C-alpha positions as a Markdown table, in Angstrom:
| # | Residue | x | y | z |
|---|---|---|---|---|
| 1 | Met | 168.4 | 64.7 | 60.6 |
| 2 | Thr | 167.3 | 67.9 | 62.5 |
| 3 | Ile | 164.8 | 69.9 | 61.3 |
| 4 | Glu | 165.5 | 73.7 | 61.6 |
| 5 | Lys | 162.5 | 75.8 | 62.9 |
| 6 | Pro | 161.8 | 79.2 | 61.6 |
| 7 | Asp | 162.9 | 82.5 | 63.2 |
| 8 | Ile | 159.3 | 83.7 | 62.9 |
| 9 | Leu | 156.8 | 81.1 | 64.2 |
| 10 | Pro | 153.7 | 80.6 | 61.9 |
| 11 | Phe | 151.2 | 81.2 | 64.7 |
| 12 | Asp | 153.4 | 83.9 | 65.9 |
| 13 | Ala | 153.0 | 85.5 | 62.6 |
| 14 | Arg | 149.3 | 85.2 | 62.5 |
| 15 | Phe | 148.7 | 86.4 | 65.8 |
| 16 | Ala | 150.7 | 89.5 | 65.6 |
| 17 | Gln | 148.0 | 91.0 | 63.4 |
| 18 | Tyr | 146.0 | 91.8 | 66.8 |
| 19 | Asp | 149.0 | 94.3 | 67.6 |
| 20 | Glu | 148.5 | 95.7 | 64.3 |
| 21 | Ala | 144.8 | 96.3 | 64.6 |
| 22 | Cys | 145.0 | 98.1 | 68.1 |
| 23 | Gly | 141.9 | 96.1 | 69.4 |
| 24 | Pro | 141.4 | 93.3 | 71.9 |
| 25 | Gly | 143.6 | 90.5 | 71.5 |
| 26 | Leu | 145.1 | 87.3 | 72.8 |
| 27 | Ala | 147.6 | 85.8 | 75.2 |
| 28 | Val | 149.2 | 82.3 | 74.7 |
| 29 | Leu | 151.7 | 80.0 | 76.5 |
| 30 | Val | 153.4 | 76.8 | 75.6 |
| 31 | Ile | 155.2 | 74.4 | 77.8 |
| 32 | Gln | 156.9 | 71.4 | 76.8 |
| 33 | Asp | 158.8 | 69.1 | 79.4 |
| 34 | Gly | 158.6 | 71.6 | 82.1 |
| 35 | Thr | 160.1 | 74.5 | 80.3 |
| 36 | Thr | 158.4 | 77.6 | 78.8 |
| 37 | Val | 159.0 | 77.5 | 75.1 |
| 38 | Phe | 156.6 | 80.5 | 74.2 |
| 39 | Lys | 154.8 | 83.2 | 76.1 |
| 40 | Arg | 153.2 | 86.1 | 74.3 |
| 41 | Gly | 150.4 | 88.8 | 74.4 |
| 42 | Tyr | 148.8 | 90.5 | 71.4 |
| 43 | Gly | 146.6 | 93.4 | 71.3 |
| 44 | Leu | 144.8 | 95.6 | 73.8 |
| 45 | Ser | 143.7 | 94.5 | 77.3 |
| 46 | Asn | 141.6 | 98.0 | 77.4 |
| 47 | Leu | 140.4 | 99.6 | 74.6 |
| 48 | Glu | 139.6 | 102.9 | 76.5 |
| 49 | Thr | 143.1 | 103.0 | 78.3 |
| 50 | Lys | 145.0 | 101.5 | 75.5 |
| 51 | Glu | 147.0 | 98.9 | 77.9 |
| 52 | Arg | 148.5 | 96.3 | 76.1 |
| 53 | Ile | 148.1 | 92.6 | 76.5 |
| 54 | Asp | 151.1 | 91.0 | 78.0 |
| 55 | Cys | 151.9 | 88.1 | 80.2 |
| 56 | Asp | 151.0 | 89.7 | 83.3 |
| 57 | Thr | 147.3 | 90.6 | 82.2 |
| 58 | Asn | 144.7 | 88.9 | 84.2 |
| 59 | Phe | 141.9 | 87.7 | 81.9 |
| 60 | Arg | 138.5 | 86.0 | 83.4 |
| 61 | Met | 138.6 | 82.2 | 83.3 |
| 62 | Ala | 135.1 | 81.7 | 82.8 |
| 63 | Ser | 134.6 | 77.8 | 83.3 |
| 64 | Val | 138.3 | 77.2 | 83.1 |
| 65 | Ser | 137.7 | 78.6 | 86.9 |
| 66 | Lys | 135.9 | 75.0 | 87.6 |
| 67 | Gln | 139.5 | 73.0 | 87.7 |
| 68 | Phe | 140.4 | 75.2 | 90.8 |
| 69 | Thr | 137.3 | 74.6 | 92.4 |
| 70 | Ala | 137.7 | 70.9 | 92.1 |
| 71 | Met | 141.1 | 71.2 | 93.2 |
| 72 | Ala | 139.7 | 73.0 | 96.3 |
| 73 | Val | 137.4 | 69.9 | 96.7 |
| 74 | Ala | 140.4 | 67.6 | 96.1 |
| 75 | Ile | 142.4 | 69.1 | 98.8 |
| 76 | Leu | 139.5 | 69.1 | 101.5 |
| 77 | Glu | 139.3 | 65.3 | 100.6 |
| 78 | Glu | 142.9 | 64.7 | 101.6 |
| 79 | Gln | 142.2 | 66.6 | 104.7 |
| 80 | Gly | 139.2 | 64.3 | 105.5 |
| 81 | Lys | 137.0 | 67.3 | 105.5 |
| 82 | Ile | 134.8 | 66.3 | 102.4 |
| 83 | Ser | 134.3 | 63.1 | 100.7 |
| 84 | Gly | 132.9 | 62.5 | 97.0 |
| 85 | Asp | 130.4 | 59.9 | 98.4 |
| 86 | His | 128.8 | 62.1 | 100.9 |
| 87 | Tyr | 125.5 | 63.5 | 100.1 |
| 88 | Ile | 125.6 | 67.4 | 99.7 |
| 89 | Gly | 123.2 | 67.7 | 102.5 |
| 90 | Asn | 126.1 | 67.0 | 104.8 |
| 91 | Tyr | 127.2 | 70.6 | 103.8 |
| 92 | Leu | 124.2 | 72.5 | 102.8 |
| 93 | Val | 121.5 | 73.7 | 105.2 |
| 94 | Asp | 118.0 | 73.2 | 104.0 |
| 95 | Leu | 118.5 | 70.9 | 101.2 |
| 96 | Pro | 115.1 | 70.1 | 99.1 |
| 97 | Glu | 113.9 | 66.5 | 99.1 |
| 98 | Tyr | 114.4 | 66.4 | 95.5 |
| 99 | Met | 118.3 | 67.1 | 96.0 |
| 100 | Ser | 118.7 | 64.5 | 99.0 |
| 101 | Lys | 120.5 | 61.8 | 97.1 |
| 102 | Ile | 123.0 | 63.9 | 95.4 |
| 103 | Lys | 126.6 | 63.3 | 96.5 |
| 104 | Val | 129.8 | 65.8 | 96.2 |
| 105 | Cys | 131.1 | 63.4 | 93.4 |
| 106 | His | 127.9 | 63.9 | 91.2 |
| 107 | Leu | 128.6 | 67.5 | 91.4 |
| 108 | Val | 132.3 | 67.2 | 90.4 |
| 109 | His | 131.4 | 65.3 | 87.5 |
| 110 | His | 128.4 | 66.9 | 86.2 |
| 111 | Leu | 126.1 | 63.7 | 86.9 |
| 112 | Ser | 123.7 | 65.4 | 89.3 |
| 113 | Gly | 120.7 | 66.2 | 86.9 |
| 114 | Leu | 120.4 | 69.5 | 88.4 |
| 115 | Pro | 118.4 | 71.9 | 86.0 |
| 116 | Asp | 120.0 | 75.1 | 84.3 |
| 117 | Tyr | 119.4 | 77.9 | 86.0 |
| 118 | Gly | 121.0 | 80.8 | 83.7 |
| 119 | Asp | 117.5 | 81.8 | 82.3 |
| 120 | Ala | 116.5 | 82.9 | 85.7 |
| 121 | Phe | 119.2 | 85.4 | 86.4 |
| 122 | Phe | 121.5 | 86.3 | 83.6 |
| 123 | Ser | 121.2 | 89.8 | 82.2 |
| 124 | Ser | 123.7 | 92.3 | 80.7 |
| 125 | Asn | 121.3 | 95.0 | 82.0 |
| 126 | Lys | 123.5 | 97.1 | 84.4 |
| 127 | Asn | 120.5 | 98.2 | 86.2 |
| 128 | Lys | 120.1 | 94.6 | 87.6 |
| 129 | Pro | 122.0 | 93.7 | 90.6 |
| 130 | Leu | 124.6 | 90.9 | 90.7 |
| 131 | Ile | 123.6 | 87.5 | 91.7 |
| 132 | Ser | 125.5 | 85.2 | 94.3 |
| 133 | Asn | 125.8 | 81.8 | 94.9 |
| 134 | Asp | 123.6 | 81.9 | 97.7 |
| 135 | Asp | 120.8 | 83.2 | 95.0 |
| 136 | Val | 121.7 | 80.0 | 92.9 |
| 137 | Tyr | 121.1 | 77.8 | 95.8 |
| 138 | Ala | 117.8 | 79.5 | 96.6 |
| 139 | Tyr | 116.6 | 78.8 | 92.9 |
| 140 | Tyr | 117.5 | 75.3 | 93.5 |
| 141 | Lys | 115.5 | 75.1 | 96.8 |
| 142 | Ser | 112.6 | 76.5 | 94.8 |
| 143 | Gln | 112.5 | 73.7 | 92.2 |
| 144 | Thr | 110.8 | 70.2 | 92.8 |
| 145 | Lys | 112.7 | 67.9 | 90.5 |
| 146 | Leu | 115.8 | 66.9 | 88.7 |
| 147 | Asp | 116.1 | 66.9 | 84.9 |
| 148 | Phe | 117.3 | 63.0 | 84.9 |
| 149 | Glu | 117.9 | 60.6 | 87.4 |
| 150 | Ile | 121.4 | 61.2 | 89.6 |
| 151 | Gly | 124.3 | 59.4 | 88.0 |
| 152 | Glu | 122.2 | 58.4 | 84.5 |
| 153 | Arg | 124.3 | 60.7 | 82.2 |
| 154 | Tyr | 126.8 | 63.5 | 81.9 |
| 155 | Glu | 125.2 | 67.0 | 81.7 |
| 156 | Tyr | 127.3 | 70.0 | 82.0 |
| 157 | Ser | 126.3 | 71.9 | 85.1 |
| 158 | Asn | 127.5 | 75.3 | 86.2 |
| 159 | Gly | 124.9 | 75.4 | 88.8 |
| 160 | Gly | 126.6 | 72.2 | 90.3 |
| 161 | Tyr | 130.2 | 74.1 | 90.9 |
| 162 | Ser | 128.5 | 77.0 | 92.4 |
| 163 | Leu | 127.1 | 74.8 | 94.9 |
| 164 | Leu | 130.5 | 73.2 | 95.2 |
| 165 | Ala | 131.8 | 76.6 | 96.0 |
| 166 | Leu | 129.0 | 76.7 | 98.9 |
| 167 | Ile | 130.2 | 73.2 | 100.0 |
| 168 | Val | 134.2 | 74.2 | 100.1 |
| 169 | Glu | 133.3 | 77.1 | 102.4 |
| 170 | Ser | 130.7 | 74.7 | 104.8 |
| 171 | Ala | 133.7 | 72.4 | 105.1 |
| 172 | Ser | 136.7 | 74.6 | 105.4 |
| 173 | Gly | 135.0 | 77.4 | 107.8 |
| 174 | Gln | 136.3 | 79.9 | 105.3 |
| 175 | Ser | 135.4 | 81.9 | 102.5 |
| 176 | Phe | 135.7 | 80.3 | 99.0 |
| 177 | Lys | 137.9 | 83.1 | 98.0 |
| 178 | Asp | 140.2 | 82.9 | 101.0 |
| 179 | Phe | 140.3 | 79.3 | 100.8 |
| 180 | Ser | 141.4 | 79.5 | 97.3 |
| 181 | Lys | 144.0 | 82.1 | 98.0 |
| 182 | Asp | 145.5 | 80.3 | 101.3 |
| 183 | Arg | 145.3 | 76.7 | 99.6 |
| 184 | Ile | 145.7 | 77.1 | 96.1 |
| 185 | Phe | 147.0 | 80.2 | 94.7 |
| 186 | Asp | 149.4 | 81.1 | 97.3 |
| 187 | Pro | 151.4 | 77.7 | 97.6 |
| 188 | Ala | 151.1 | 77.2 | 93.9 |
| 189 | Gly | 152.8 | 80.9 | 93.4 |
| 190 | Met | 150.0 | 82.5 | 91.5 |
| 191 | Lys | 151.0 | 85.7 | 93.1 |
| 192 | Asn | 148.4 | 87.9 | 91.2 |
| 193 | Thr | 145.5 | 85.6 | 90.6 |
| 194 | Ala | 142.0 | 86.1 | 92.6 |
| 195 | Ile | 138.6 | 85.4 | 92.4 |
| 196 | Ile | 136.9 | 88.6 | 91.7 |
| 197 | Thr | 134.5 | 90.3 | 94.2 |
| 198 | Tyr | 133.0 | 93.9 | 93.5 |
| 199 | Pro | 134.1 | 96.6 | 93.3 |
| 200 | Ser | 137.1 | 94.6 | 91.7 |
| 201 | Thr | 140.5 | 94.8 | 93.1 |
| 202 | Ile | 141.6 | 92.6 | 90.2 |
| 203 | Arg | 145.6 | 93.9 | 89.0 |
| 204 | Asn | 145.9 | 94.3 | 85.4 |
| 205 | Gln | 142.5 | 93.4 | 84.4 |
| 206 | Ala | 141.3 | 92.7 | 81.1 |
| 207 | Ile | 138.3 | 94.1 | 79.9 |
| 208 | Ser | 135.8 | 92.0 | 77.5 |
| 209 | Tyr | 134.6 | 93.1 | 74.2 |
| 210 | Gly | 132.1 | 91.9 | 71.5 |
| 211 | Ala | 132.8 | 91.1 | 68.0 |
| 212 | Trp | 134.5 | 92.9 | 65.0 |
| 213 | Pro | 134.4 | 95.6 | 64.0 |
| 214 | Phe | 132.6 | 97.5 | 66.8 |
| 215 | Phe | 134.4 | 95.8 | 69.8 |
| 216 | Glu | 131.4 | 96.5 | 72.0 |
| 217 | Asn | 132.6 | 96.6 | 76.0 |
| 218 | Ile | 130.4 | 93.5 | 76.8 |
| 219 | Asp | 132.2 | 93.2 | 80.5 |
| 220 | Tyr | 129.1 | 93.2 | 82.7 |
| 221 | Asn | 126.7 | 90.4 | 83.3 |
| 222 | Thr | 124.4 | 89.9 | 86.3 |
| 223 | Gly | 126.4 | 86.5 | 86.6 |
| 224 | Asn | 129.8 | 88.2 | 87.0 |
| 225 | Ala | 130.2 | 87.5 | 90.7 |
| 226 | Leu | 129.5 | 83.9 | 90.7 |
| 227 | Gln | 132.3 | 81.9 | 92.3 |
| 228 | Gly | 133.1 | 78.0 | 91.5 |
| 229 | Glu | 131.8 | 77.6 | 88.3 |
| 230 | Asp | 133.3 | 81.0 | 87.3 |
| 231 | Gly | 134.9 | 83.9 | 88.8 |
| 232 | Val | 138.7 | 83.3 | 88.7 |
| 233 | Tyr | 141.2 | 85.9 | 87.2 |
| 234 | Thr | 144.6 | 84.8 | 86.1 |
| 235 | Ser | 147.6 | 85.3 | 83.8 |
| 236 | Leu | 150.0 | 83.6 | 81.6 |
| 237 | Thr | 152.6 | 84.0 | 84.3 |
| 238 | Asp | 150.5 | 82.5 | 87.1 |
| 239 | Met | 149.2 | 79.6 | 84.6 |
| 240 | Glu | 152.9 | 78.9 | 84.6 |
| 241 | Ala | 152.8 | 78.2 | 88.3 |
| 242 | Trp | 149.6 | 76.5 | 88.1 |
| 243 | Ile | 150.9 | 74.0 | 85.5 |
| 244 | His | 154.1 | 73.6 | 87.5 |
| 245 | Ala | 152.1 | 72.9 | 90.7 |
| 246 | Ile | 150.4 | 70.2 | 88.6 |
| 247 | Asp | 153.0 | 68.6 | 87.2 |
| 248 | Asn | 154.9 | 68.5 | 90.7 |
| 249 | Asn | 152.2 | 67.7 | 92.9 |
| 250 | Ile | 152.6 | 70.7 | 95.1 |
| 251 | Leu | 148.9 | 71.1 | 96.2 |
| 252 | Val | 148.0 | 67.5 | 96.5 |
| 253 | Ser | 149.6 | 63.9 | 96.7 |
| 254 | Pro | 150.5 | 62.0 | 93.5 |
| 255 | Ala | 147.6 | 59.7 | 94.0 |
| 256 | Thr | 145.0 | 62.5 | 94.2 |
| 257 | Thr | 146.4 | 63.9 | 91.0 |
| 258 | Glu | 145.8 | 61.0 | 89.1 |
| 259 | Arg | 142.3 | 60.7 | 90.4 |
| 260 | Ile | 141.8 | 64.5 | 89.3 |
| 261 | Phe | 142.7 | 63.3 | 85.7 |
| 262 | Ser | 140.7 | 59.8 | 85.8 |
| 263 | Lys | 137.4 | 58.9 | 84.2 |
| 264 | Val | 134.3 | 57.9 | 86.3 |
| 265 | Lys | 131.4 | 55.9 | 84.8 |
| 266 | Thr | 127.8 | 56.5 | 84.7 |
| 267 | Asn | 125.3 | 54.4 | 86.4 |
| 268 | Asn | 125.4 | 52.1 | 83.1 |
| 269 | Gly | 128.9 | 51.9 | 83.1 |
| 270 | Glu | 129.8 | 54.4 | 80.6 |
| 271 | Asp | 132.9 | 56.6 | 80.5 |
| 272 | Val | 132.4 | 60.3 | 81.8 |
| 273 | Gln | 134.5 | 62.3 | 79.7 |
| 274 | Tyr | 135.2 | 64.8 | 82.7 |
| 275 | Gly | 137.4 | 64.5 | 85.7 |
| 276 | Tyr | 138.0 | 67.0 | 88.6 |
| 277 | Gly | 137.5 | 70.2 | 86.6 |
| 278 | Trp | 139.2 | 68.4 | 83.3 |
| 279 | Gly | 137.6 | 67.2 | 80.3 |
| 280 | Phe | 138.8 | 64.5 | 78.1 |
| 281 | Asp | 139.0 | 65.3 | 74.2 |
| 282 | Gln | 141.3 | 64.4 | 71.3 |
| 283 | Ile | 143.4 | 66.5 | 68.9 |
| 284 | Gly | 145.0 | 65.0 | 65.8 |
| 285 | Gly | 144.2 | 61.3 | 67.1 |
| 286 | Met | 146.1 | 62.1 | 71.0 |
| 287 | Glu | 144.2 | 62.2 | 74.0 |
| 288 | Val | 144.3 | 65.6 | 75.9 |
| 289 | Arg | 143.1 | 66.9 | 79.0 |
| 290 | Val | 141.4 | 70.2 | 78.4 |
| 291 | His | 139.1 | 72.7 | 79.6 |
| 292 | Thr | 137.6 | 75.7 | 78.0 |
| 293 | Gly | 135.6 | 78.6 | 79.1 |
| 294 | Gly | 133.3 | 81.4 | 77.6 |
| 295 | Trp | 131.6 | 84.3 | 79.5 |
| 296 | Val | 130.8 | 88.1 | 78.7 |
| 297 | Gly | 133.6 | 88.1 | 75.5 |
| 298 | Phe | 136.0 | 86.2 | 77.2 |
| 299 | Asn | 136.9 | 82.6 | 75.9 |
| 300 | Thr | 139.8 | 80.7 | 77.4 |
| 301 | Val | 141.3 | 77.3 | 77.1 |
| 302 | Ile | 144.1 | 74.9 | 78.6 |
| 303 | Val | 145.1 | 71.7 | 76.8 |
| 304 | Asn | 147.5 | 69.3 | 78.5 |
| 305 | Ala | 148.8 | 66.9 | 76.0 |
| 306 | His | 149.9 | 64.6 | 78.7 |
| 307 | Glu | 151.4 | 61.9 | 76.4 |
| 308 | Val | 154.2 | 64.4 | 75.0 |
| 309 | Asn | 154.3 | 66.6 | 78.5 |
| 310 | Thr | 152.9 | 69.4 | 76.6 |
| 311 | Trp | 150.7 | 72.1 | 77.6 |
| 312 | Phe | 148.8 | 75.1 | 75.4 |
| 313 | Val | 147.3 | 77.8 | 77.0 |
| 314 | Ala | 145.3 | 80.6 | 75.3 |
| 315 | Phe | 143.0 | 83.5 | 76.6 |
| 316 | Ser | 141.2 | 85.9 | 74.4 |
| 317 | Asn | 139.0 | 89.1 | 75.6 |
| 318 | Thr | 137.1 | 89.4 | 72.4 |
| 319 | Glu | 134.3 | 87.5 | 70.6 |
| 320 | Ala | 136.2 | 88.1 | 67.4 |
| 321 | Ile | 139.2 | 85.9 | 68.5 |
| 322 | Ser | 139.0 | 81.9 | 69.2 |
| 323 | Ser | 141.4 | 80.9 | 72.0 |
| 324 | Glu | 140.8 | 77.4 | 71.1 |
| 325 | Asp | 141.6 | 77.9 | 67.3 |
| 326 | Ala | 144.8 | 79.6 | 68.6 |
| 327 | Ser | 145.6 | 76.5 | 70.9 |
| 328 | Ile | 145.1 | 74.1 | 67.9 |
| 329 | Glu | 147.3 | 76.3 | 65.9 |
| 330 | Met | 150.2 | 76.0 | 68.4 |
| 331 | Ala | 149.6 | 72.1 | 68.6 |
| 332 | Lys | 150.2 | 71.8 | 65.1 |
| 333 | Tyr | 153.5 | 73.7 | 65.1 |
| 334 | Tyr | 154.7 | 71.9 | 68.3 |
| 335 | Leu | 153.4 | 68.5 | 68.1 |
| 336 | Asp | 153.5 | 68.3 | 64.2 |
| 337 | Leu | 150.1 | 67.4 | 63.9 |
| 338 | Asp | 147.9 | 67.5 | 60.7 |
| 339 | Ile | 144.7 | 69.3 | 62.0 |
| 340 | Asn | 142.0 | 71.1 | 60.1 |
| 341 | Asn | 140.4 | 73.6 | 61.8 |
């Protein structure tokens, strides 16, 4: 028996309130079996200019940027310019001794033991300058020890992915921004995706805001120019192209794609729930590949329910709206899952 779907989808009706509120909002995308079945924006991308969020609005990806960084590493591995088993000192000059046994793969899978650097640099004070990836590396060069033995356990490391961007530059001979454009964004057909530099040249750029009811502009942070761990701006339209490139092995071979979505193990043989810029989780008892991001009010998520060939994407430009909740609402509908969130 065929179950008729309603004319107005339940999640669409819920998200439409962001249009009515005339505040910041949300953009969502669903792809099933290679076909886009839902794509829409809600609310405003810029409260000052009243520009609306649409399918071409570019949001800061925050940590979702890491999957592009990991793809850059995978591409260079196929070219023989990087090896995951190489020590990072092969690519980074003046590496301190305490980091000498870290391999590229340890950075990719968050197994390096590198300490967090954020407290030393991050600030929303607009009088303070933006920091760079070189500043992050300089911080690590000023330290003397790791937080734990390399490979001992998984611990998410933003700094590790900032170092991966430097490694990509060293191995490719290009800036990380140019390599990403030439080898990832352009071949994938992501025409308006870019890594932000300042002053910004991002087209259709969303601004980020704080929580309801004030929606304070919180778009500035001294960490905004970091690349590798963050920095990518993209839209729903370009995410369609990204997903198509993954599904069809446009950027790397099928064998490399399989490795991107494969789990590795700690020194003790425990599974690491993180591949090449993708985490592994469960939704309604179904394993999914997923990554979330959150920075200066932006929050983003991409979910691949690979067992049923379905993708969910959600971007928000305010702390008041959860992109993760939005993705779960869509999963409930399209996958007929009973999920409490």
